[in-house]
C-alpha positions as CSV (number, residue, x, y, z in Angstrom):
1,M,-26.7,1.7,8.1
2,A,-23.2,0.3,7.9
3,E,-22.6,-2.9,6.1
4,T,-21.7,-5.9,8.4
5,F,-18.4,-7.5,7.8
6,I,-18.2,-10.9,9.5
7,M,-14.4,-11.7,9.9
8,E,-13.1,-15.0,9.6
9,P,-9.7,-14.8,11.2
10,G,-7.0,-15.5,8.9
11,Q,-9.3,-15.9,5.9
12,L,-9.3,-12.2,4.5
13,V,-9.1,-12.1,0.7
14,F,-7.4,-9.2,-1.4
15,A,-10.5,-7.2,-2.0
16,D,-11.1,-7.2,1.9
17,L,-7.9,-5.1,2.6
18,D,-9.3,-2.3,0.5
19,R,-12.7,-2.5,2.1
20,L,-11.5,-2.6,5.8
21,A,-9.1,0.4,5.2
22,A,-11.8,2.4,3.8
23,G,-14.1,1.9,6.8
24,G,-18.0,2.4,7.0
25,L,-18.3,-1.3,8.0
26,T,-19.4,-3.0,11.2
27,L,-16.9,-5.5,12.0
28,E,-18.1,-8.8,13.7
29,L,-16.0,-11.9,14.5
30,A,-17.4,-15.2,13.4
31,G,-18.8,-17.1,16.3
32,E,-16.6,-20.1,16.1
33,A,-13.5,-18.1,16.5
34,W,-13.9,-17.2,20.1
35,G,-13.2,-21.0,21.3
36,P,-9.5,-20.9,20.4
37,V,-9.2,-17.6,22.0
38,E,-10.6,-18.7,25.0
39,A,-8.4,-21.8,25.4
40,A,-5.3,-19.8,24.6
41,A,-6.0,-17.4,27.3
42,A,-6.6,-20.1,29.8
43,L,-3.2,-21.5,29.0
44,V,-1.6,-18.2,29.5
45,H,-3.4,-17.8,32.9
46,D,-2.2,-21.2,33.9
47,V,1.3,-20.4,33.0
48,A,1.1,-17.1,34.9
49,E,-0.1,-18.8,38.2
50,G,2.6,-21.3,37.9
51,D,6.4,-21.5,38.6
52,A,7.9,-22.2,35.1
53,R,9.5,-19.2,33.7
54,V,8.1,-18.5,30.1
55,Y,9.1,-15.8,27.9
56,G,6.6,-13.0,27.7
57,I,4.5,-14.1,30.3
58,N,6.5,-13.9,33.4
59,T,9.9,-12.5,32.0
60,G,11.3,-9.3,30.9
61,F,11.3,-8.5,27.1
62,G,14.2,-8.5,24.6
63,S,17.6,-8.6,26.2
64,L,15.8,-8.8,29.7
65,A,14.4,-12.2,28.7
66,K,16.2,-13.6,31.6
67,T,14.8,-11.5,34.3
68,S,11.8,-13.3,36.2
69,I,8.9,-11.2,37.1
70,A,7.0,-11.7,40.1
71,R,3.2,-13.1,39.9
72,D,1.9,-9.9,41.5
73,R,3.8,-7.7,39.0
74,L,2.5,-9.2,35.9
75,R,-0.2,-6.7,35.1
76,D,2.3,-3.9,35.9
77,L,4.6,-5.5,33.4
78,Q,2.1,-5.5,30.7
79,R,1.3,-1.9,31.5
80,R,4.8,-0.7,31.6
81,I,5.7,-2.5,28.3
82,V,3.1,-0.6,26.4
83,L,4.2,3.0,28.0
84,S,8.0,2.4,27.4
85,H,7.5,1.0,23.9
86,A,5.3,3.9,22.8
87,A,8.3,5.9,21.5
88,G,7.1,6.8,18.0
89,V,7.9,10.1,16.3
90,G,6.7,11.6,13.1
91,A,3.5,12.4,11.5
92,P,0.6,10.3,12.3
93,L,-0.5,7.3,10.1
94,P,-3.2,8.0,7.6
95,E,-6.6,6.8,8.6
96,R,-7.1,4.2,6.0
97,V,-3.8,2.7,7.3
98,V,-4.8,2.8,11.0
99,R,-8.1,1.2,10.2
100,L,-6.2,-1.7,8.5
101,V,-4.0,-2.1,11.2
102,L,-6.8,-2.4,13.7
103,A,-8.4,-4.9,11.4
104,L,-5.3,-7.1,11.0
105,K,-4.5,-7.0,14.7
106,I,-7.9,-8.5,15.3
107,S,-7.7,-11.1,12.7
108,A,-4.3,-12.1,14.0
109,L,-5.3,-12.2,17.8
110,A,-8.6,-14.0,17.1
111,Q,-6.8,-17.1,15.5
112,G,-6.3,-18.2,19.1
113,Y,-2.3,-18.3,19.2
114,S,-1.4,-15.1,21.0
115,G,-3.2,-15.9,24.6
116,C,-5.0,-12.7,25.2
117,R,-8.6,-12.6,26.6
118,P,-11.6,-12.1,24.4
119,I,-12.2,-8.8,25.8
120,V,-9.0,-7.3,24.4
121,I,-10.2,-8.2,20.9
122,E,-13.8,-7.0,21.7
123,R,-12.2,-3.7,22.5
124,L,-10.3,-3.3,19.3
125,I,-13.4,-4.2,17.5
126,A,-15.3,-1.5,19.3
127,L,-12.5,1.0,18.3
128,Y,-12.8,-0.1,14.6
129,N,-16.7,0.0,14.6
130,G,-16.7,3.4,16.2
131,D,-14.0,4.7,13.9
132,V,-12.1,5.6,16.9
133,L,-8.7,5.7,15.6
134,P,-5.6,5.6,17.6
135,V,-2.9,8.3,16.6
136,I,0.0,6.4,15.8
137,P,3.4,8.0,14.8
138,S,4.5,7.0,11.5
139,K,8.2,6.4,12.5
140,G,10.2,4.5,15.1
141,S,10.0,0.9,13.9
142,V,12.6,-1.4,12.5
143,G,10.2,-4.1,11.4
144,A,11.6,-6.6,13.8
145,S,10.1,-8.1,17.1
146,G,7.2,-6.5,15.4
147,D,6.2,-2.9,14.6
148,L,6.8,-2.4,18.5
149,A,6.7,1.4,18.8
150,P,3.5,2.0,16.5
151,L,1.5,-0.8,18.0
152,A,2.2,0.4,21.4
153,H,0.6,3.6,20.4
154,L,-2.3,1.5,19.6
155,A,-2.2,-0.6,22.6
156,A,-2.0,2.6,24.8
157,V,-5.3,3.6,23.7
158,L,-6.9,0.5,25.2
159,I,-5.4,1.3,28.7
160,G,-6.5,5.1,28.3
161,V,-3.3,6.6,27.3
162,G,-2.3,8.5,24.2
163,E,-4.6,10.1,21.6
164,V,-7.3,9.2,19.2
165,S,-8.9,10.8,16.2
166,I,-12.8,10.8,15.7
167,S,-13.9,12.2,12.4
168,G,-10.5,14.1,12.1
169,Q,-10.8,15.5,15.8
170,V,-8.0,14.5,18.0
171,M,-8.7,14.0,21.7
172,S,-7.4,12.0,24.6
173,A,-7.7,8.3,24.7
174,T,-10.0,8.3,27.7
175,E,-12.3,10.8,26.1
176,G,-12.4,8.7,22.8
177,L,-13.2,5.5,24.7
178,A,-16.0,7.3,26.5
179,R,-17.4,8.2,23.2
180,I,-18.1,4.6,22.6
181,G,-19.1,3.8,26.0
182,L,-15.8,2.2,27.3
183,E,-13.2,2.7,30.2
184,P,-9.6,1.9,30.1
185,L,-8.7,-1.8,30.3
186,E,-6.3,-3.4,32.6
187,L,-4.1,-5.7,30.7
188,E,-3.5,-9.3,32.0
189,A,-0.4,-11.5,31.3
190,K,0.9,-11.5,27.8
191,E,-1.6,-9.2,26.5
192,G,0.5,-6.1,26.2
193,L,3.2,-8.1,24.4
194,A,0.5,-9.6,22.0
195,L,-0.8,-6.2,21.3
196,L,2.9,-4.9,20.5
197,N,4.3,-8.0,18.7
198,G,3.4,-8.4,14.9
199,T,4.0,-6.9,11.6
200,Q,0.5,-5.3,11.1
201,V,1.6,-1.9,10.7
202,S,4.4,-2.8,8.1
203,T,1.6,-5.0,6.3
204,A,-1.1,-2.3,6.3
205,L,1.4,0.3,5.0
206,A,2.5,-2.3,2.2
207,A,-1.2,-3.2,1.4
208,E,-2.0,0.6,1.1
209,G,1.2,1.1,-1.0
210,L,0.0,-1.9,-3.3
211,Q,-3.5,-0.4,-3.6
212,G,-2.1,3.1,-4.6
213,G,0.4,1.3,-7.0
214,I,-2.6,-0.5,-8.7
215,D,-4.4,2.9,-9.2
216,C,-1.1,4.2,-10.6
217,F,-0.1,1.2,-12.7
218,S,-3.7,1.1,-14.3
219,A,-3.5,4.6,-15.2
220,A,-0.1,4.2,-16.6
221,L,-1.3,1.6,-19.0
222,V,-3.8,4.1,-20.3
223,A,-1.6,6.8,-20.3
224,G,1.0,4.8,-22.4
225,T,-1.7,3.5,-24.9
226,M,-2.8,7.1,-25.4
227,S,0.8,8.2,-26.0
228,V,1.2,5.4,-28.5
229,D,-1.8,6.8,-30.5
230,A,-0.7,10.6,-30.1
231,A,2.8,9.9,-31.3
232,L,1.6,7.8,-34.3
233,G,3.3,4.7,-32.7
234,S,2.8,1.3,-34.1
235,D,0.7,-1.5,-32.4
236,T,2.9,-4.4,-33.9
237,P,4.9,-4.6,-30.7
238,F,1.7,-5.7,-29.0
239,D,1.1,-8.5,-31.3
240,P,0.3,-11.7,-29.1
241,R,2.9,-13.8,-30.9
242,I,5.8,-11.7,-29.8
243,S,4.8,-12.0,-26.1
244,A,3.7,-15.7,-26.5
245,I,7.1,-16.8,-27.5
246,R,8.8,-15.1,-24.5
247,G,6.3,-16.7,-22.1
248,Q,6.4,-14.1,-19.3
249,P,2.8,-13.7,-17.9
250,G,3.0,-10.0,-17.1
251,Q,4.0,-9.2,-20.7
252,I,1.3,-11.4,-22.2
253,A,-1.4,-9.6,-20.1
254,V,-0.1,-6.1,-20.6
255,A,0.3,-6.6,-24.4
256,K,-3.3,-7.4,-24.6
257,V,-4.4,-4.5,-22.5
258,Y,-2.5,-2.3,-25.2
259,R,-4.2,-4.2,-27.9
260,D,-7.5,-3.8,-26.5
261,L,-7.4,-0.2,-25.8
262,L,-6.1,0.8,-29.3
263,E,-8.7,-1.2,-31.1
264,G,-10.6,0.7,-33.5
265,S,-8.5,3.9,-33.4
266,E,-8.8,6.0,-36.5
267,I,-5.4,7.6,-35.8
268,R,-3.7,4.2,-35.8
269,H,-5.3,3.2,-39.1
270,S,-4.2,6.4,-40.7
271,H,-0.5,5.4,-40.6
272,E,-0.5,1.7,-41.1
273,N,1.5,1.9,-44.2
274,C,3.9,4.7,-43.1
275,D,7.6,4.2,-43.6
276,R,8.8,4.3,-39.8
277,V,10.4,0.9,-39.0
278,Q,10.5,1.0,-35.2
279,D,9.5,3.3,-32.4
280,P,11.4,4.2,-29.4
281,Y,11.7,2.0,-26.5
282,S,9.5,4.0,-24.5
283,L,6.5,3.1,-26.8
284,R,7.7,-0.2,-28.2
285,C,8.9,-2.0,-25.0
286,Q,5.9,-1.1,-22.8
287,P,4.8,-4.8,-22.6
288,Q,8.2,-6.0,-21.5
289,V,8.8,-3.1,-18.9
290,M,5.3,-2.7,-17.5
291,G,4.7,-6.7,-17.8
292,A,8.0,-7.1,-15.8
293,C,6.4,-4.4,-13.3
294,L,3.1,-6.4,-13.2
295,D,4.6,-9.8,-12.4
296,H,6.2,-8.3,-9.3
297,L,3.2,-6.4,-8.3
298,R,1.4,-9.8,-8.4
299,F,4.0,-11.4,-6.4
300,A,4.0,-8.6,-3.8
301,A,0.1,-9.0,-3.5
302,G,0.4,-12.6,-2.6
303,V,3.0,-12.2,0.0
304,I,1.0,-9.1,1.3
305,L,-2.2,-11.2,1.6
306,R,-0.4,-14.1,3.3
307,E,1.1,-11.6,5.8
308,A,-2.4,-10.0,6.4
309,N,-3.7,-13.3,7.4
310,A,-0.6,-14.3,9.4
311,V,0.0,-14.7,13.1
312,T,3.1,-12.6,13.8
313,D,3.1,-12.7,17.5
314,N,5.8,-14.0,20.1
315,P,5.7,-16.3,21.9
316,L,3.0,-18.3,20.4
317,V,0.4,-20.2,22.3
318,F,-0.6,-23.7,21.1
319,A,-3.6,-24.4,23.5
320,A,-4.1,-28.0,22.3
321,E,-0.8,-29.2,23.0
322,G,-0.2,-26.9,26.1
323,D,2.9,-25.3,24.5
324,V,4.1,-21.6,24.5
325,L,6.8,-21.4,22.0
326,S,9.2,-18.6,21.2
327,G,10.1,-18.0,17.6
328,G,10.5,-15.3,15.1
329,N,7.3,-14.7,13.3
330,F,7.5,-11.0,14.2
331,H,10.5,-10.5,11.8
332,A,9.0,-8.6,8.8
333,E,11.5,-9.7,6.2
334,P,8.7,-10.8,3.7
335,I,7.1,-7.4,3.8
336,A,10.6,-5.6,3.5
337,L,11.7,-7.4,0.6
338,V,8.2,-7.1,-1.5
339,S,8.2,-3.5,-0.4
340,D,11.5,-2.9,-2.2
341,V,10.2,-4.9,-5.1
342,M,7.1,-2.7,-5.4
343,A,9.2,0.5,-4.9
344,L,11.4,-0.7,-8.1
345,A,8.3,-1.3,-9.9
346,L,6.8,2.2,-9.1
347,A,10.2,3.8,-10.0
348,E,10.3,2.1,-13.4
349,T,6.7,2.9,-14.1
350,G,7.4,6.5,-13.7
351,S,10.7,6.5,-15.4
352,L,8.9,5.0,-18.5
353,A,6.1,7.4,-18.5
354,E,8.7,10.5,-18.1
355,R,10.3,9.2,-21.4
356,R,7.0,9.2,-23.1
357,I,6.3,12.7,-22.0
358,A,9.5,13.8,-23.2
359,L,8.8,12.0,-26.6
360,L,5.5,13.8,-27.0
361,T,6.9,17.1,-26.2
362,D,9.8,16.8,-28.9
363,S,8.4,17.7,-32.1
364,R,11.1,15.8,-33.9
365,M,10.0,12.5,-32.4
366,S,6.3,13.2,-32.1
367,E,5.7,15.2,-35.2
368,L,3.3,17.3,-33.2
369,P,3.7,21.0,-32.4
370,P,6.7,21.9,-30.1
371,F,5.7,21.3,-26.5
372,L,2.3,20.2,-27.8
373,V,0.9,23.8,-28.2
374,T,0.1,25.8,-31.3
375,D,2.0,29.2,-31.7
376,S,5.0,27.9,-29.7
377,G,7.5,30.4,-28.8
378,V,4.8,32.8,-27.4
379,N,3.5,29.7,-25.7
380,S,5.7,27.3,-23.7
381,G,3.0,24.6,-23.3
382,F,4.2,21.3,-21.6
383,M,7.8,22.4,-21.5
384,I,8.0,22.6,-17.7
385,A,5.4,19.9,-17.0
386,Q,8.0,17.6,-18.5
387,V,10.6,19.1,-16.2
388,T,8.2,18.2,-13.3
389,A,7.8,14.8,-14.3
390,A,11.6,14.3,-14.6
391,A,12.0,15.9,-11.2
392,L,9.4,13.4,-9.7
393,A,10.9,10.4,-11.5
394,S,14.3,11.0,-10.2
395,E,13.0,11.3,-6.7
396,N,11.2,8.1,-6.9
397,K,14.3,6.5,-8.2
398,Q,16.3,7.7,-5.2
399,R,13.5,6.5,-2.9
400,A,13.6,3.0,-4.6
401,A,16.9,2.1,-2.9
402,P,16.5,-1.1,-1.0
403,A,15.6,-0.7,2.6
404,S,15.9,-4.3,3.6
405,I,19.5,-4.5,3.4
406,D,19.9,-1.8,5.9
407,S,19.7,-3.6,9.2
408,L,20.8,-2.3,12.4
409,P,21.0,-4.1,15.6
410,T,18.8,-3.2,18.4
411,S,17.8,-4.1,22.0
412,A,21.4,-4.6,23.4
413,N,22.2,-6.9,20.2
414,Q,19.4,-9.3,21.1
415,E,17.7,-8.2,18.1
416,D,20.8,-8.2,15.9
417,H,19.0,-8.3,12.5
418,V,16.1,-6.5,11.6
419,S,14.0,-5.9,8.4
420,M,13.2,-2.2,8.2
421,A,10.0,-3.3,6.8
422,T,8.0,-0.3,8.1
423,H,10.1,2.3,6.3
424,A,10.2,0.2,3.3
425,A,6.4,0.1,3.2
426,R,5.7,3.7,4.3
427,R,7.9,5.2,1.5
428,L,5.3,3.6,-1.1
429,I,2.8,5.9,-0.3
430,D,5.0,9.0,-1.1
431,M,6.2,7.2,-4.3
432,N,2.7,6.6,-5.3
433,E,1.9,10.4,-4.7
434,N,4.8,11.3,-7.0
435,L,3.9,8.7,-9.5
436,S,0.3,9.8,-9.8
437,D,1.5,13.2,-10.7
438,I,3.8,11.9,-13.4
439,I,1.1,9.9,-14.9
440,A,-1.3,12.8,-14.7
441,I,1.2,14.8,-16.8
442,E,1.5,12.1,-19.3
443,L,-2.4,11.8,-19.5
444,L,-2.6,15.5,-20.2
445,A,0.2,15.5,-22.7
446,A,-1.3,12.3,-24.6
447,A,-4.8,13.8,-24.4
448,Q,-3.3,17.0,-25.9
449,G,-1.8,15.1,-28.6
450,I,-4.9,13.3,-29.5
451,D,-6.8,16.5,-29.8
452,L,-4.1,17.8,-32.2
453,R,-4.7,14.9,-34.4
454,K,-8.3,15.8,-35.1
455,P,-10.3,15.2,-37.2
456,L,-8.9,11.8,-36.7
457,A,-10.5,10.0,-33.6
458,T,-8.7,7.7,-30.9
459,S,-10.3,4.3,-30.0
460,K,-13.6,4.3,-28.0
461,P,-12.0,3.3,-24.7
462,L,-9.1,5.9,-25.1
463,G,-11.9,8.3,-26.1
464,Q,-13.6,7.6,-22.9
465,A,-10.5,8.2,-20.8
466,H,-9.9,11.5,-22.9
467,A,-13.2,12.7,-22.0
468,M,-12.6,12.0,-18.2
469,I,-9.4,14.1,-18.5
470,R,-11.1,16.9,-20.3
471,Q,-13.8,17.1,-17.4
472,V,-11.1,18.4,-15.2
473,A,-8.6,20.0,-17.6
474,A,-9.5,21.9,-21.0
475,F,-7.6,21.6,-24.1
476,W,-4.2,23.6,-23.9
477,D,-5.0,26.3,-26.5
478,Q,-2.6,28.8,-25.0
479,D,-0.4,29.1,-21.9
480,R,-2.2,29.1,-18.4
481,L,-1.5,27.9,-15.0
482,M,-0.6,24.2,-15.4
483,A,-0.7,23.2,-11.7
484,P,-4.5,22.9,-11.5
485,D,-4.6,20.6,-14.6
486,I,-2.0,18.2,-13.0
487,A,-3.7,18.3,-9.6
488,G,-7.1,17.5,-11.0
489,V,-5.9,14.6,-13.3
490,S,-3.7,13.4,-10.5
491,A,-6.7,13.1,-8.3
492,L,-8.5,10.9,-10.8
493,V,-5.5,8.5,-10.9
494,R,-5.4,8.2,-7.2
495,Q,-9.2,7.7,-7.0
496,G,-8.7,4.7,-9.2
497,A,-10.7,6.2,-12.1
498,F,-8.6,4.5,-14.7
499,R,-9.0,1.0,-13.3
500,R,-12.2,0.6,-15.4
501,F,-10.1,0.3,-18.6
502,V,-8.0,-2.7,-17.5
503,P,-9.3,-6.3,-16.2
504,G,-10.3,-6.1,-12.6
505,D,-8.0,-8.9,-11.6
506,L,-5.0,-7.8,-13.3
507,V,-3.0,-7.6,-10.1
508,A,-5.0,-9.3,-7.4
509,P,-3.9,-12.9,-6.3
């Protein structure tokens, strides 16, 4: 039986985002939420029945805002905005993202500032609970005036247009609605616009990018520590006194992770009195680089959580005061900027990991066999795995170029500055896929290096991480097909298997 999730609109916590994306929940709205929804809907109804011209209720949209719409055509107006705006292209959004979009739209509408009737929210809840997922094209939003095109594809399902996916099977919206005992809904004044306006798609993509980023970041900390041990690196750079006098919180937190993971390593103790003065930056400066990345991931998490709980509709209905106000909450600049920040952090994490892979495969630097394999020459070992990591790191650097600065005016220059948040956030999923592969290669290389240090043993936590790796990829005693090993460990990274080795609240706000 599915777990019941009682949603307090606008009160989601960080862990809720991952749970809602994963699904398997029965979502219910807290009972007290319905009152404000009904009050806002009543005000919209009164405005629609009156003579005053109010944007979004009895006018056209965008640059057509000055066009008045007759009372008997308001329902037609709401249907047509959904149909005309459903102009998305590209591959469908992942199921996790669509579930979260549904949940975030429910939370936003249920705060009672959008003016839609309770039945609209009830229908969205029914879609979520039935796992009837609208097929939403991934491209076509500029992240201003909301995620109009993708959200139009969601709204279209409510009126019986478009497609849905149920357990991976794609079917018409009407068939999908019928599966859960529903018929298409006729939208009233303001409801189509309320469904289309908002940053829920950008926010869901950013949240998914952040969750994947945390998986990769956690694994990168483990991989980086294993590389230190495999390369006979020093733990002196992780001394808390060094980080304390700089005062950067991310650096302080990350340095502690490295210390804790290395504690008790026989390999480390074997070279405490060696003549090496300093390690290369890719080993020595990990607290500084990864700490900076952590600070920015933490910042991003806070922005994403606030946006997930936000009302980003336009116009906004303030029932208590009897006001309907036009503003710009739909502009997704907060998500655009933090997505750019996250992209930089992901690119840097991968760039540093690739440098450690290169170090481990270079016998002059690591004092390990060339390319981490005995009988080198006949065996090429990790030679091309490092090349793959370099290719992926370079690709992520290219993807990290800021999206938020690339505004293009739309809607006959009415929407003359847009955020590009949707693209900015969507690329994070691809970047995380690349990053998980880079980290997988480093984990494999570092595990190989640790094996080559036997009979000396690594620390207990790193030994546990090593055992996880060896469950999917055996020791490299001679050349074999490398790709399955990378894929197996990369899957562990994406599943969050390495999160157990770092504090659970390392990133979460």
